[in-house]
N, C-alpha and C positions, 0 to 999 in steps of 0.2 A: 190574531201573533203579524206583530212586523218583522220584518216584509212580511206581503202574503205574494206564496209565491205565484210566479207571472206565467200563464198560459203558453206551451209553443206553439207554433202552426198547428200541428196535428193536433190539439185540447180546441180550436178557436175557427171556426164553429165547432161543436162533439161530433170524433166526426163518426161519432152512433144515434145523427142525428139528434139527441137529445131522451132523454130516459123518461120510460113507458110503467108506469104501473106508478105505487106508491110504496113509499117507505115506511113497517113498523118501526115504532123505537122502543130496544126493550135494554136493561143496564141491570146490572149485581146491586147497584153502587151509586151515589148522586154521583152528578158528572161534575168530575175534576176538572176545571179554570189550569187552562193554558197561561204560561205569561211567558213570556220571546226572550227577557229578561235573563229568569230563570230554567226554559226546560234546556232539557236536555237528552242524548241520545245518545244507548251507550251497547255498540258488541263487544264480548266478549266472552270467556270458558279456553273449549278449544280450540282455539286463529292462533296465530304467530303473529298477528295484526292486527288486538283488538283497536275499538277506536272510540270514544269520546267526543263529541262534536255537540253544534249551540243548533239555534233552528235553524241564523241562517246558515253555515257550516256545511247542515246536514241539504240547504235549497239550492250551494253549488255542488251537490251531486247530480251527476251525470241520471237522468230520467225519460222516460220513454210512458207511450201512450198506447190505452189497449183496450178495444172495449169490449164488457164482460156485459154476465149473467148475473146477479144477486137473489142468492136464493138460500130463505129463511127452512129450518126444520120449520117452524110451526105449519107450513104451507102457502107462503107468497115469495112470487118471486119481483122484482124489477127487472125490464131488461132493456139490454144498446145501453149501459151506462158509457161513457166513454171516460177513460180514466187515466192519471197521472200518476206516475207517482217511480221511485227506485224499485228499480228489478234486485226482486230477493235476490237469484243466481249471482247477478251483477256484483252486489252489495258481498254477499261473502269469497266471491272468490280475488276479490281487494284486500277482502279477512284472511287467505288463506287460513280454510282450514280441515286442522291436523287432524291424522291416519285415523284418532281412537274415534273422535266427531260424531256416532251414530245422527243424533237428534235435535231439533233447532227451538227448544227455549224460549218461548211470548209474552212479554211484560207487558201493566197498562199499567196508565201513566193512575189508575184511582190501587194500585197498592194491592188491588183484593188478585182479579185478573190475572189469569196465564193458560198457557191453551200451548200446544207444541207438534208438529210440524216430525213424518223422522228430512235424514237427510239429502234423499229423494222425491218425494214432495218440496217442501223447500226448492231443491233445484227447478223445478217444470217451472216453465219461460215465460208461464203465464201470473205465475204468483208473486208482488209487487209488495214496496210501504206505501199503498196512498196518500197522496197533497191535495188534487184537484177533482173537482168529480165535473164531472159536464163542463170542463176550464173551471167554476169558484172550487173558493178551498172547501175542506169536505164542512159541513154546519160538528156544532163541536158534539150535537145531539145525535151523528152517524158514525162517533168517533174520533172530527178530528181533534186538532191540528194534521196527525199520519196515523192510516191504521193501516192495517195488514190486511190485504183484500190474496184468499184463497178463490177464485172461479169455479172450480167441479167441487168444490165442498160446501158442504151446509156454513153458513152464519155466523155457527158460535165460536170457530178455527179463525174466525176477521176477527183481530184481536180488536179493538175502538182504541186509543190516546195509544196506541203502544208511543216507549218508550225507550224498550231494551229487551235487548239479542242475548240468547246464552248460545252456545255450541255444550254438549253436554254428551255421554258416552254411556247412559243409559234412559232406555224413554220415560219420564212429566208425564204423570193425567191429571191432566188440565183442570179448572175452578167446571165443568157443565160434563163432563167426560169424567166426572168422580161425584157425581151425581146420578149417569146411569147415559150420559150420552155415548155415541160410541168415538172411540178415538179417532177414525179413519171416516173419515166424515163428508165420504165422495157423494155427490148428488146421484140421484138414482140417473141412470146412465149418460154418467157423463165421466165415471171412472176412467183412466189408462193405463 
């Protein structure tokens, strides 16, 4: 994807010291191809200010840096990952969430995968749409160019290849949740 996101001073060197552990790759579809010319991000539904932007416009949004751990429900973790991206609470604030909105639904660019958070969960200070990992663009096999990051929940809530968000009034059961996974995917010991 061009342009590549430029890391802020907080991302390089990675404030977390560089991640510790190994990422394993799990996908439910083939990895979609993201193209700078056609990639589009939308935020719609129960909001006062719907958004539709290109990759360049998305990168122009204010970004934050945080160090988070990444936990997979299958039992492995990667620690001290420095992520940079758009704070979801800030993005929702810009959109003007309507009173009827109770849930936030996330769509993957693969056209198949979805997940959702309650509005309260989505507004947690550590939830973001990440575009950089340890100062580098997120590889496509790990969900780049843009991936939802919910550090206190298992990674199946962190939608890869994120390209759309919808504010909704009723609960949504996502891809893995419809197959028996918990809708509230708190990592043991991390629930707020």
